[in-house]
Structures are given as C-alpha cells and as structure tokens.
N, C-alpha and C positions, 0 to 999 in steps of 0.2 A: 489859618484854617484851610484844610484840604477839602475841596468839593468833589463829590463822586457823581459821575454821570453814567447812566446805564442804558445800553442799547440791546434790545432783545430781538434776535432773529429766530427764536423758539427752537434752538438747538440744545444739544447735551453738553457742549463744550463751553467753557468760560475763558475768555481772553482778557487780560489786563493790558491796557495801553498807557504808557507813561511817555508822553512826547515833550520835547523841548525842555529838558531839565536845565540846560544852560548853567552848568555848575560854575560857581565862582568861589573864591576863597572863603567868603563870609558865611556861606551856607553851613549850618550847624548840624552836628550829629542828631540833635533833638528834632530838627526839621525832617531829616530823612527817617528817623525812627517813627515819626507820626505817620508817614506814608506806609512804611513796612507793616505797621499795626493794622492799617486799613486793608492792605493786600492779604495779610494772613486771615483776617476775618472773612473776606470775600471768597477765598479758596479758589483762585483761578488755576487752569491747567497750564497756561503759558503766560509769560509777560513779554510784551513787545515794546521796544524803544526805537521808534522810527526817526532817529536823527536828532542832532543838536544836543548831544549829551553834555558837551562842554561849551561854555560861552566864548572863551578866547584861548586858542591853542598856545598862545604865548605863555600861559601858565606853566606849560611843560618845559619851557626854556629856563624858567626861574628856579623851580624846585618841585620835584614830583610829590613832595610832602603836601603841596597845596591841593592835591586831589585825594588826600587820604579819606575825607568824609565821603567822597564819591565812591571810592573803592569799598569802603565800609557798607555803603548803601547797596551797591551791585552784589556784593558777596552775600548780604542778608537776603536779597531778593532771590538769589540763586539757590538758597536753601529751602525756598518755598516751592519752586517749580522751574522749568527751563526758562532762561532769559535770552531773547533774540534781539540783537542790536544791529541797526544799520546806520549809515552815515547821513548827516545833513550838511547844509551849507557851512555851518560853523566849524565842522571838522576839517574842511578843506579851504577855508578862507585864506589862510596864510600858507602858500604853497611851499615855502622854504622850511616849514616845520613838519617834522615826521610824526604824524598822528599815531603811527605804530607804537610810539613810546607809551601812549596812553593805553592802547589795546593790550600791550604786554602787561601793564599793571592790572588789567581787568581779566586776566586769564585764570578764571576760577572754573571748577567743575560746574557743569550745567549752564555755562555762559557761551553763547554762540554769536560771533561777530561776522555778519554777512556783508563783506565789502565786494559788491557785485558778484555774489555767490548765492548758492542755495543749499538747503539742507532738509532732509526728510526725518521727521520724528513722529513715530506712531502714525496717526491719521492725517498728519499735516505735511505739506510741502511749502516751506518758507523760502521766499526769494527776497534778497535785499539789493536795491539798486540806487546808486547815486552818480550822476554825471560828473565828469572831472572838471567842468567849467562852472559848476554851480556857484562857487564862492568868489569868482574873480571880480565880477562887477556887480556890486550890491544894488545899484540903482537900475540895472537892466535885467530884463527877463533872460532866462537861459535860452541859448540859441536852439531853436527847435530841431534843426538838422543834426546838431551835435548830439542832442538828447536821443533822438531816434537811432542814429548810427551806433552810439555806445550801448544803448539798451539791446539792440538787435545783435551786437557783437558778443553779448554775454551768453547767447544761445541757451537761455533758460529752458528747462524741460518742464512742461505742464503734464501732470500725472493724473489720469482719469480716475484712479482709485484713491486719490488723496484730496483733502481740502487745500486748495492752492491759494496762498496768501502772499501778495507782494507788499513789501515795505518800501515806500518811496516818499521821501520827505515832503516834496512840493506838489500839492494837488493841482495847482493851476496849470502847470506844464503838462501833467498827465492828461488832464481834461482836454487840452488843446491837441495832443498828438496821439491819443490812445489808438486811433484807427490804423496808425502806421507802425505800431509796436507788435512785433512778431509774437503770436500766441496770447496776446492780452485778452482777447475775447473769451479765452478758455479759463481765465482766472476766476476764482470765486469772489475774492475780495482784494481790494487795494487799500492799505492802511497808510494814512498820511497825517502830518501835523503842520508845522511851519507857519500857519496863518495867525496864530495867537488870538483866535476868535475875532480877528479883525478889529481888535481893541474895543469891542462892544461889551459894555457891562451887562451882566445877566438880566437886569431889569428892562433892557432895551432889545433883547434878542428877538422877541416876538415881532417887533417893528421892523428889524432889519432882515428877518427870516434867515436865509443862509448867507447873505451878504455881510460885509464888514464895513466899518467906518474908515479904517486905514489899514493898508496891508504891508507886508515885509518887502514888497517890490516898490515901495514908495508911491503907491497909487491909492486914490480915494475910492471907496465903495467897491472893493474887490469881491469877486464871487468865491464860492467854495470855501467859506470860512468855518463852517461847522456842518455836522449832520451827514446824512446818507444821500448819495447821488448815484444814478445809474448811468454807466458808460457802456452802452450795449448790454451784454449779459453780466458784466462785472459790477459789483457794488463798491463804489468809492466811499470809504468812511473817513471823514476828516475829523480828527480828534482835537479837542482843546488842549492848550499847553499847560504844563505843570507851572511854568513861570511866564508871565505875560510881558511885563516891562523889565528887561533883564540887565540894563546897565547898572553898574554898582556905584550909584551916587545918591545923595540925600533926596534930590528931587524925584528921581525915578522910584526910589524905595517908598516914598510917601504916596505918589500917584498910583503905585501898584496895589495899594490897599483898596482901590476901587474895583479890582478884579478878583476873580476866584483862581486859586491854584487848583487845577483840575486833573484828575486821573479818570480814565474811562474803562468800564467793564462791558464787554460784548459777549452775549450768548449766541453761539452759532453752531 
C-alpha cells in the first residue's frame, strides 16, 4: 500500500517527491504501476527524486536488465511531467562502479539528472547537490568541511525571478552547515529524504514529533526525520521514504510491513 502525504504552502504549483526508492531486483512492475496511478491522479507539475534511486549499484555490474522495472517506472513518470533526479549516498557508495551506466539507461525525454548541477524550467530553478564522500563511511557523518567546500565549488546561481529548490539527500548535514553554504539563505526550499522517517511507525509520529527512533547514520533519536524546518529564510522539507527497510531478505521484508511506503505532494 502506498501512503500519500500532503504539504500545503498555499501555492499554485504542485510538486511530487518520491525519495529513497532503493530499487532492487524483486520490485515488480505492479508496485511501480500503483505509484504511477497515484501520481496521475494528483496531477503534479514536477516530480522530484532526491537520491537513493537504487539500493546497490552492484546491480549494474551484474546485468542492466535488473533495472528494467526502474526504467519502466521513470519513463512512465516522465510522461506525466518533468522528472528531476539528484544523487544520494547509495549512488556513490561503491566508488569503483560507474553510476553513469544507470543514468544512461534513464535518459528519457523530460528526465533531468542533476549531478551537482542546476536547471531552469519555467518558474523553477532546480539545483541538485551530493558530496563526493557521502557514501564512503556509512557509520560516520559526512565531513562538514568537505560538504561546504564541494557545495560552494558548484557555484550555484540563485535566481530572484524563479522559485529556487535545492535537492540534497541528507537533511542532517544541511542543517549543521547551511550558514556556510554560499547563497543558501536565498533558496526558497531544500528538499531532502534519507532519514526513512527515523524508523518510526505512523502511529508513533506524534510522540516522536520530528525526531526518529534510529537513523541512517547509526544514531538513536536523530533530528530532522520528517516535516518542515526553517533554516534561516529557507524551508527544509524532509520527505518520508518510498521504502523504509530496504535490505532484500525475509526478515526485513516482514518488518517493513510495519511502515508505510510514502510519496509526498507539496503545494508551493
């Protein structure tokens, strides 16, 4: 079952966010079709995928056919509206694997992959950032100085006549260093995922508020696991994940039934 979460900033544009797909071989065409049907019904202007589109890049070394359902999914989304994709930690975890192989497979009309790049489409200026060291050490936080240096080296242009949206997978590091990021205060929104709702079931969200029970940095009770947070003038929107427990084994598949597969729609 796909859960729909809606955030309303009382604007005229509707954005769909599908974060943390974590594609694996067993994900079926039917699973992806159920998401496409929801997106068609909601009629968004743009679809944003802020990282972790694939669970393990090693799939690319085995056979590109293993990502055929993901290709089918992205192509169908692109026929609804523009799809903007940025990288997450799973895209760069294995540094000896060329994730560009996957991106070549996803080169459809209306699909834009922002690998530390930006693009303007109509009223929007989309920026996609992912630090190079995000995936090297799973149990350690990204080095703040590297994050700041690499972000500022992108020389992102903030445009006063556009709605400026940054896609950055990890909200924790953004919240820690945003004051050192060039032009960040002029962004309208920063869209993140990564936190998998802190592994908090929906029935306990009111108790945990924006905190989680356990986070992807192997820490208990992490902050910024869901919801809207204000970093100066910029709204940080932390979206829940499409898939929560992503390892492909019987234990995780059964435990995952405790959680919702969530996509988010934002009016802004």
